[in-house]
C-alpha positions in Angstrom: 26.6 12.6 1.3 25.4 10.7 3.8 25.4 11.9 7.8 29.3 11.5 8.9 30.1 8.1 11.0 32.5 5.6 10.5 31.8 3.2 7.4 30.1 -0.3 8.2 30.5 -2.7 5.9 27.7 -3.9 4.4 28.0 -7.9 5.2 28.5 -6.8 8.7 25.3 -4.6 8.6 23.3 -7.7 6.8 25.1 -9.9 9.5 23.7 -7.7 11.7 20.2 -8.1 11.0 20.3 -11.6 10.8 21.9 -11.4 14.7 19.2 -9.6 15.5 16.6 -12.4 14.5 18.5 -14.9 16.3 16.1 -14.9 19.5 13.2 -15.9 17.3 15.5 -18.1 15.3 16.2 -20.5 18.3 12.7 -20.7 19.3 11.2 -21.3 15.8 13.8 -23.9 16.1 13.0 -25.4 19.2 8.9 -25.1 18.3 9.8 -27.1 14.7 11.8 -30.0 16.5 8.8 -30.1 19.3 6.6 -31.1 16.3 2.7 -29.9 16.1 0.9 -32.7 17.7 -3.4 -31.8 17.7 -2.6 -29.0 15.5 -5.2 -27.3 13.3 -2.9 -27.2 10.1 -5.6 -25.9 8.0 -5.7 -22.3 10.4 -2.3 -22.3 10.7 -1.8 -22.4 7.2 -4.0 -19.2 7.3 -2.1 -17.5 9.8 1.1 -18.2 7.9 0.1 -17.0 4.4 -1.1 -13.9 5.7 1.9 -13.2 8.0 3.5 -13.3 5.4 2.2 -12.0 1.3 3.2 -8.5 2.5 6.9 -9.0 3.2 6.2 -10.9 -0.6 4.1 -8.0 -1.9 6.9 -5.4 -0.6 9.3 -7.6 -2.4 7.8 -7.9 -5.6 7.8 -4.0 -6.0 10.9 -3.8 -4.9 11.7 -6.2 -7.8 10.3 -4.7 -10.2 11.5 -1.1 -9.4 15.2 -2.5 -9.4 14.2 -4.6 -12.7 13.4 -1.5 -14.4 16.8 -0.1 -13.9 16.6 2.0 -10.8 19.3 1.3 -8.0 18.7 1.4 -3.9 19.2 4.3 -1.9 18.8 6.8 -4.6 15.5 8.2 -5.3 13.6 7.9 -8.4 10.8 10.6 -9.3 7.7 9.7 -11.8 6.9 12.8 -13.6 3.5 11.6 -15.1 0.6 10.8 -13.4 -0.7 7.1 -12.9 -2.9 6.1 -16.1 -3.9 2.3 -17.2 -0.6 1.1 -18.1 0.4 1.8 -14.8 1.2 -1.8 -12.9 3.3 -1.6 -9.8 1.4 -0.5 -7.6 -2.3 -2.0 -7.0 -5.1 1.3 -6.8 -2.6 3.9 -7.8 -4.0 7.3 -7.8 -4.0 10.0 -10.3 -3.9 13.0 -8.1 -0.5 12.6 -7.6 3.2 11.9 -9.0 5.2 9.7 -7.0 8.6 9.7 -6.0 9.9 6.5 -5.1 13.0 5.0 -3.1 14.4 1.2 -1.5 16.5 2.3 0.9 18.9 -0.6 2.9 19.6 1.1 6.3 23.9 0.0 6.8 24.0 3.5 8.3 21.6 6.2 8.3 20.2 9.1 6.2 19.7 12.1 5.6 16.3 13.3 3.8 15.5 17.0 2.7 11.7 17.6 2.8 11.0 20.2 -0.1 9.3 23.5 0.1 5.8 23.3 -0.5 4.5 26.4 -1.3 1.1 25.6 -0.3 0.6 22.4 -2.4 -0.3 18.6 -0.4 3.3 16.4 -0.1 3.8 13.7 1.8 7.1 11.0 2.7 5.7 7.6 3.9 8.2 5.6 5.5 7.3 2.2 5.5 9.0 -0.9 7.0 9.4 -4.1 5.0 6.0 -5.6 6.5 4.2 -2.7 4.9 3.7 -0.7 8.0 3.5 3.6 7.7 6.0 4.3 10.5 6.3 7.9 9.7 4.7 10.5 7.5 6.8 13.1 6.4 5.5 17.2 5.4 7.9 20.0 3.7 7.1 23.6 5.2 5.3 26.2 2.8 8.3 28.5 2.7 11.2 26.6 3.2 13.0 23.6 2.9 13.9 21.2 6.1 16.0 18.0 6.6 15.4 14.8 9.1 17.9 12.0 9.8 16.5 8.0 9.5 19.0 5.8 11.2 18.5 1.9 11.1 16.6 -0.2 13.9 20.3 -0.7 15.8 21.6 2.7 14.7 21.4 5.5 18.0 18.8 8.6 17.4 18.7 11.7 18.9 16.1 14.5 19.4 14.3 14.6 16.0 15.5 11.8 14.7 13.2 8.8 13.4 14.5 5.0 14.1 13.2 2.5 11.3 12.0 -0.7 12.7 13.6 -2.8 10.1 16.5 -2.2 7.9 14.8 -2.3 4.7 12.4 0.6 4.2 10.2 2.0 1.1 10.0 6.1 0.6 7.0 6.9 -1.4 6.8 10.5 -1.7 3.1 12.0 -3.5 3.3 15.6 -4.1 -0.4 16.7 -5.7 -1.3 18.0 -9.5 -3.7 20.3 -10.0 -3.8 19.4 -13.9 -1.8 19.2 -16.9 -0.9 23.0 -16.6 0.3 22.5 -12.6 3.3 19.1 -14.0 5.8 22.1 -14.2 5.7 23.4 -10.6 4.6 20.2 -9.0 7.9 18.6 -10.7 9.8 21.7 -8.9 8.4 20.3 -5.8 9.8 16.7 -6.2 12.9 17.7 -7.2 13.3 19.6 -4.1 13.0 16.1 -2.1 16.5 14.6 -1.8 17.8 11.4 0.3 21.3 11.6 0.9 22.8 8.0 0.9 25.5 5.8 0.3 25.0 3.4 -2.9 23.5 0.1 -1.5 23.7 -3.8 -2.3 20.7 -6.8 -0.9 20.5 -9.7 -1.6 17.2 -10.6 -3.8 14.0 -12.4 -3.0 12.6 -14.6 -5.6 9.2 -13.1 -6.6 6.8 -16.3 -6.5 3.0 -16.6 -7.8 0.5 -15.6 -4.7 -1.4 -19.0 -5.4 2.3 -21.0 -5.2 1.9 -21.5 -1.6 4.8 -23.7 -1.2 6.8 -20.6 -2.6 5.9 -18.2 -1.3 6.4 -19.7 2.5 10.0 -20.8 1.1 10.5 -17.0 0.1 9.0 -15.8 3.3 11.4 -17.9 4.8 14.5 -16.1 3.1 13.3 -12.7 3.5 12.1 -12.7 7.3 15.9 -14.6 7.7 17.6 -10.8 6.8 14.3 -8.8 8.1 13.8 -7.5 12.0 10.4 -9.4 13.4 8.7 -7.3 16.1 8.8 -8.3 19.6 4.3 -8.5 19.0 5.0 -11.1 16.6 7.5 -13.8 18.0 4.6 -15.8 19.6 3.2 -16.0 15.8 6.1 -17.1 14.3 7.2 -19.6 17.2 3.8 -21.0 16.0 4.6 -21.0 12.4 7.7 -23.2 13.1 6.2 -26.4 13.3 5.3 -26.1 9.4 8.4 -24.7 9.0 7.9 -21.5 8.3 10.1 -18.5 10.0 13.5 -16.9 9.5 16.4 -20.0 8.6 13.7 -22.6 8.3 13.3 -25.0 5.6 9.7 -25.6 4.8 8.2 -27.8 4.8 9.0 -29.5 8.3 10.8 -32.3 8.6 8.8 -35.0 10.0 5.3 -33.6 8.9 2.8 -36.0 7.3 1.7 -35.4 3.4 -1.8 -34.5 5.5 -0.3 -32.4 7.5 1.2 -30.4 4.3 -1.9 -30.6 2.4 -3.9 -29.4 5.0 -1.7 -26.2 5.7 -1.4 -25.3 1.8 -4.9 -25.8 1.6 -5.5 -23.3 4.5 -3.2 -20.9 3.2 -5.0 -21.1 -0.3 -8.5 -20.4 1.5 -6.6 -17.2 3.0 -5.9 -16.2 -0.5 -9.1 -16.5 -1.6 -10.3 -14.8 1.2 -8.7 -11.5 0.6 -10.2 -8.6 -0.9 -11.1 -5.6 -2.0 -14.0 -5.1 0.0 -12.7 -5.8 3.9 -14.2 -3.2 6.5 -17.1 -1.9 8.3 -20.1 -0.7 5.8 -22.0 2.6 6.8 -23.9 4.3 4.0 -23.2 2.5 0.8 -19.7 2.3 1.3 -16.8 0.5 2.8 -14.8 1.8 5.3 -11.4 1.5 6.5 -10.7 -0.2 9.7 -8.4 2.2 12.0 -5.4 0.1 11.5 -4.6 1.1 8.3 -1.5 1.7 6.9 0.0 1.0 10.8 -1.4 -2.5 11.0 0.0 -3.9 14.5 -0.8 -7.4 14.6 -4.2 -7.3 12.4 -1.7 -9.5 9.9 -5.3 -10.4 8.0 -6.2 -6.7 7.1 -2.5 -6.0 6.3 -2.4 -9.4 4.0 -5.6 -7.9 2.1 -4.1 -4.2 2.1 -1.1 -5.6 0.8 -2.8 -7.4 -2.2 -5.2 -4.9 -3.1 -3.7 -1.5 -1.9 -0.1 -1.7 -0.9 1.6 1.3 0.6 -2.4 2.9 1.7 -1.6 6.1 4.0 -2.5 5.8 7.9 -6.4 7.3 8.5 -4.6 10.8 9.8 -3.4 11.3 6.9 -5.7 9.8 4.0 -9.3 8.3 4.3 -10.0 5.6 1.5 -13.2 4.8 1.0 -14.9 1.6 -1.4 -18.1 1.5 -3.0 -19.9 -1.2 -1.7 -21.2 -2.6 -4.6 -24.1 -4.3 -6.0 -24.0 -7.0 -3.5 -22.2 -5.1 -0.9 -19.3 -6.9 -2.1 -17.4 -4.1 -3.2 -17.8 -4.9 -7.0 -20.4 -3.2 -9.8 -21.5 -4.7 -12.9 -20.6 -2.8 -16.0 -23.1 -3.7 -18.1 -24.9 -1.0 -15.9 -25.0 2.5 -15.0 -24.4 4.5 -11.9 -24.8 8.1 -10.7 -23.1 9.7 -8.0 -25.2 13.2 -6.9 -23.6 15.7 -4.1 -24.9 18.7 -3.4 -22.4 21.3 -2.1 -22.3 19.9 1.5 -22.2 16.5 0.4 -19.0 17.9 -1.6 -16.0 15.7 0.4 -14.9 18.0 3.4 -10.9 17.9 3.1 -7.8 20.4 3.8 -6.3 18.8 1.1 -8.1 17.2 -2.0 -10.3 14.2 -2.7 -11.0 11.9 -5.9 -13.3 9.9 -6.9 -11.4 6.8 -8.9 -12.6 3.7 -10.7 -11.0 0.5 -11.2 -10.8 -2.5 -13.6 -10.9 -5.7 -11.7 -8.0 -8.3 -12.5 -8.8 -12.2 -12.8 -6.1 -11.8 -9.9 -8.3 -9.8 -7.8 -5.7 -6.5 -8.1 -7.8 -3.5 -9.6 -6.0 -0.8 -11.9 -6.6 2.0 -14.0 -9.3 1.1 -16.6 -8.4 1.9 -20.1 -10.7 3.8 -21.8 -10.4 6.0 -25.1 -11.4 9.0 -22.7 -7.8 8.5 -20.6 -10.3 9.5 -17.2 -9.5 7.6 -14.3 -11.3 9.9 -11.9 -13.2 13.0 -11.0 -12.6 14.9 -8.3 -10.8 18.1 -6.6 -8.5 18.5 -10.0 -10.7 17.2 -12.8 -11.1 20.2 -15.5 -14.6 22.0 -15.6 -15.8 19.8 -13.6 -19.4 21.2 -14.1 -21.3 22.1 -11.1 -25.7 22.4 -11.0 -27.5 24.9 -9.1 -26.3 26.1 -6.0 -22.9 23.8 -6.4 -24.6 20.4 -7.0 -22.4 17.9 -8.5 -23.6 15.0 -10.6 -21.4 12.4 -12.1 -22.2 9.4 -14.7 -20.6 6.3 -13.7 -21.2 3.6 -17.0 -19.5 1.9 -20.2 -21.9 3.6 -22.4 -21.4 7.9 -23.0 -23.9 10.4 -22.1 -25.8 11.9 -24.4 -23.8 14.9 -26.4 -26.4 17.1 -24.4 -24.8 16.2 -20.7 -21.2 16.4 -21.9 -18.4 14.3 -21.2 -16.8 16.4 -18.3 -19.0 14.7 -15.5 -18.5 11.2 -17.3 -16.1 8.2 -15.4 -16.2 5.8 -18.4 -16.2 2.0 -16.8 -15.5 -1.4 -18.3 -18.0 -3.9 -19.6 -16.9 -6.3 -17.0 -16.3 -5.9 -12.9 -14.8 -3.0 -11.3 -14.7 -0.9 -8.8 -14.9 2.5 -7.4 -12.5 4.3 -4.9 -13.1 8.0 -2.7 -10.0 9.4 -1.8 -10.1 12.1 0.9 -6.5 13.7 1.8 -6.1 15.4 5.0 -10.0 14.8 6.0 -11.2 17.3 8.3 -13.0 16.8 11.6 -16.4 15.9 10.2 -14.9 13.3 8.1 -12.4 12.0 10.3 -14.7 11.5 13.1 -17.7 10.2 11.1 -19.5 13.1 11.1 -19.7 13.7 7.4 -20.9 10.7 5.0 -21.0 10.7 1.3 -24.2 9.9 -0.8 -23.7 6.6 -1.7 -24.1 5.6 -5.8 -27.9 5.3 -7.4 -28.2 1.8 -10.1 -30.2 3.3 -13.0 -32.6 2.1 -15.5 -31.0 -0.3 -17.8 
């Protein structure tokens, strides 16, 4: 049962959400009425698309979940590790089991975090814009309870206030291998969310390239989403194009050339959102410090929403992308690569690490490659990973299998087409998080 308090009707709470955005709404309409003389419509279109896309991607993930039979405010456990058929979220991992709930915080809910018995477990709480506003952990020997409240609910010491009424709660439970699944399921079962069933309006899920539909759906989502104060200046500027809570896109009075320039800018922004964004060091593309809790870095937030939705903040996990053949984070599946590590070069982590391979889709998203070996990564949980002298590890990455003498355990199968590589390090040690450790880069082997 939920935390005891007077029942507040869902319709009343929905009106409260909208009322919380009235300041942004009034200013947006005023800005729209003033028009945008001298406006760089292409640049504004890029800003608008980057701002709206995370709302769209979060809503799409939510819609897919509900379409599969899940209910709002009800926890759902995935009991098997992700595979090539797992397409709900781009760049999934297959080291952890996922548990997920889409929450509508009409009233506070109580979350029970499980006893972990030393196993890695985290519960990420994300707002409607995909920011992680909290990452929770269980205790080794006992469960514990936390209270999660909506943006206008009262909170006490130790309680968590969500910045938006709509929240995605996503838990990760580590699995050391197939023989470990039953024990991991027991930890999953200790995660509980006590909440009343909820209902919510469903926004359309547009195609990303249909930018007019994206803005129309974004306006609908914004009308039912609390807008952070830091975002309101941008919301006010976007209103001149008809993008904002309660607005109609395109704004009345815009010329066809203005609309065309605005939408061309939006399409250019979509085309620029790539898996390989970030600083490069030692053959790896590093995440920005704002990963997972993006602040006003709207472009980076949009890039991650498209290529790595639900990424954790750096304090919890470091995600490194292989630099690719030309610094673009993409490798050529017709070639072979090798990743060699001495014992001293094994990623220093307190939880686990893994190197995953993803096939690039025509839409620019990344999912596991469907290979006969059903192997999607190598790392801490790879059974029988072969180590050489003094703990040396060598991983072959190729479409063709290695010679029988080399064995298959250290082989990461790749497609014939383009693919990407990502190294995950959960609970990285200080040497990693402070940049004192850099993993070895990939060697391209002769054909």
